[in-house]
Structure formats: structure tokens, C-alpha cells
N, C-alpha and C positions, 0 to 999 in steps of 0.2 A: 909294666903288663898289670893290668888291674888285680888278675887272678896269679901273679908269680908269687913263688913261694918267698915268706920271709917270717922270723919270728914271730911269735903269737905277741900281739898288743892288746892293751885292755879295751873292750869293747870289739876286739876284731872278731871274724866268722871264724866257727867252728869247722872241723874239717867237713864234718855232714852237709854243714849250708853251704860252703865252698866247695863241695862235690855237686851240689844242684845248683849254684849258679854256674858250674864248668858246662854242664849238662844245659841249662838254659841257653848259655852264648853259643854254644854249638847248633841248638834249635834255632835261635836267631841268624845266625850266619848262614845256614841252611836254606830259611826263608828268604833272607835278604839275595841269596844268589838264586834262588827258584823264581823270586821276583822279578828280577833282572831278565833271566831267560823268558819268563812269561811275557813281560814289557817287549823284550825283542820278540817274541812271537808275534804278539799283536801288533807291532808296528808292520813286521815285515806282512803280516795278513793284512794289515790295512793296505800298502803298497801295491800286494798282488791283488787285490780285490779293485782298484783304482786302474791297475794296469787292463785287467778284465774288463772294465767297463768303458775304460777309452777305446778299447780295441773295438769295441762293436758288439762281440761275441758274447754269448753264455757259456759258462763252467759246469758242468755237471760230475760232481763228483759221487760215484756209487760206490756204498760200502757191501762188497758181495755176502759178507758173512750175515747181515742183521738186513739187508733189503733196503736201509736208509739212504737217501740221496740227499746231497745238499747243492742247491743252486746259488749261483754267483754271476753277478753283472747287473745289465740294466732290464732286466725282465719285465718291469712295468712298461718301459718304452715299448720294446721289441715284441712283447705278447701279451699286455695288458693285467698280467699277473704280479704281485709283488714275489720277488726272491721267496719270502717266507711261506707265502702260497705254495709253493711248487716243490719247498724242501720237506723233507721227512720221507715219508714211503715212497719209494721207486714209482708206486702204481700211478702217483699224482701226475707223472711227468708222460707216462704211458696214455691216461685218461685224453691228454690233448692232442695225440698222434691221430692224424685221420684213422678211419675205421680201415680203411683197405690197404693201409699201411703198416698196421699193428703186428700182424702175425709176423711178417718181414723183420720188423726193427725187435720185436721180442728175439726171433732165433738167432739173430746176428750178435744181440748183445749177449747171449746166452753161450754163443760159441766164442765169443772174444773172450769171457769170464773163464769159460773152460780150458780154452787153448792158451791164453794171455797173450793173444796176437792182436795188432792194432784192426780197427774197423773204420771203414770210410763210407757213410751211409747218406741218401739223400733220400728224405721223406717230408711229408704234408704234416704240419701242426695246427690246431686251430688256436687264434687269438680269443681273447674274453668276447670281443664284440662280434665272434662269429666268423671274421676273414680268416682265409686260407692262407698259411704261407708255406712256402719251401725253403726248407734246413738243409745245411750242411754239419752233419756230426761225423768228428774227427775224434776217435776214442784212443785211449792206451792205457796199457795194464802197468798197474804199480803192484809190486811183490812185496811182503812182510820178509821179515830177519830167515825166514825158514825157506825161502822162496817160491812161496807159493804165493799164487794172484789173490791179492788181499781186496783192490777196488779198481774199478774202471774212472778214470778222468778223461770226459769228454770236451771237447769245444766245440759249440755249436753256434753259425752262423746264418744270419736270414740271408738267403739267394734268390728270392722270390723275383728281384727286379734282374738281375742275371738269367735266370732260369726262362722269364719269358721273353727277354731279351733273343737268346739261344731259340726260344722256339720261333721267335719272329723270323729270323734268320734262317732256319731249318723250312720252315712253310716258305719262304722267298725261293731258296734253291729248288726247290722241290716244284714248285710254279716254273722256274723255268726250266727246269728239265724236261717236264711235261711240256712247256712251249717249243723247245729244241728238238723234242720226239715228234710235237706236231710237224713242224716246219720240215725236218726232214722226211717225216712220212708224205707229206705234200709234195717235195720235191721228187721224190721218187715216183709219185703217180703222176707227176705233168711229164718226167722221162717216160714212164710207162705208154702213159697217152700218145706223145708224140711218135714212139716206137712203130705204135697200133697204126695210127695215120701213114706215118710212111710203107709200113706193109702193107696197107689196102691202097696205097698209089701205086707202090711197087706192082702188086697184083693185077693191076689196070693198067700196068705199061705206061705207066705215068713216073716222072722224077721226083726223089723224095721232097718234101715241103721244108720238114727239119732237118739240120745237120745233126748226125749223131754225138754224142758225147764226145766218143774217143775221135774223130777228127776234130771238135773244136781243142781238145786237148793237144792233139800232135801240131795244130796250126799256131796255138799258143807257144809251143816251144820253140816252134820254129822263129818265131818272133823275138 
């Protein structure tokens, strides 16, 4: 060990110098350890960023104390904005939320931050080119050492195509329901007209022209 105790020799460091060197050695050791941690953290952050990008989603990390927010992921591809253009004040993200959805969005974020409960939101956002997207925002609370909600982390996915497909299916089902209702109404009206014709013929002492639905069902049952 370079600083181990040994008999003084000509040119050797005195006690004061040795103490200073020992202190410097501790500082260097701490710096190296801290550098290793920072390097590991940077490597982990890089992998995490790559994972978020590969998922096709965005990561929103809101600091509730400062109101700052960090955006990670491929924001340029999804929204036309760079991540650094949307990072900083959380109001930058709120500004791209559709005006009709902002109040609901803000209220849900405030509730989640207050209660520490997850939130699952669908709302519209505006791309840089003016196109409107529908996104799914799934957020979760991150608590500090004291158990208080310190941050809200949300994963945002573009679900515009899925939403449009759902709307098309819903529209088709509604059209089918209307058609079914119309056909049932038509059948009921036809049966009603047949019954009225039979009643008019019966009043004139003539045999019915149309078989009653009940008689037809009974005949089919016998067959």
C-alpha cells in the first residue's frame, strides 16, 4: 500500500503531507465509485430510452413538485416535435392537447397526483403539422422515500388507427341495427295488413285470403 506506515526515510513525506495524500486518495476513490454509478446509470438510461422508442410509445415523467416534465421516445415521428421541445414545463404538453379535452385531462392528472392512483386516459393531441391524433395515456404514481407522490409517469401510445377502426365497426353495427329494426317493422306491418284484409273479407262473409301466422306455425310444427 502506497500509504502504509513505515519508518521515515530521506525525502519521505511528513505526517501532514501524508494526511493530505490520504484525504486525496479517499476523494479519488469516491469519485471513481461515483463515476462507475453514473456510467451504469447512463447505460441503463440509454437502454430504457431505446426500449421506449422500440415500443412506439412516449414516456412522460412529471415532477409534481417543480411542474417540470421530461418526454422520452420517438416524439419526432409520432408528433413532429422533438423530445426537447416538449420537455420542461408540463404546460408544453398540455398546449398540444385538444382544447375540448384539456379540462378533463388536467382534472385527471391533478386527481392522480393527489390520490396517487393510476390513470388511463384517451384524449386528442395536435401534431406539429396540425393533424389530430388520439392517444392512450396510462399513468402511474412514483412515491418518494417518505411515501409521498413525487412524480407521475405516463406511457402514451398513438391509437388513432385503432380508434378509427372501432368507430367504423360501431357505425356498421349501428347501421345493421337500424336495418334490422326496419325489417322487423316491415314484417309487422305486412302481417298487420294481411290481418286487416282477412278481417274485411270475414265481414263480407268471404274466406280469408291469407293464412294466419299462428296457423302457419302450427302446420310447420306438425310437419
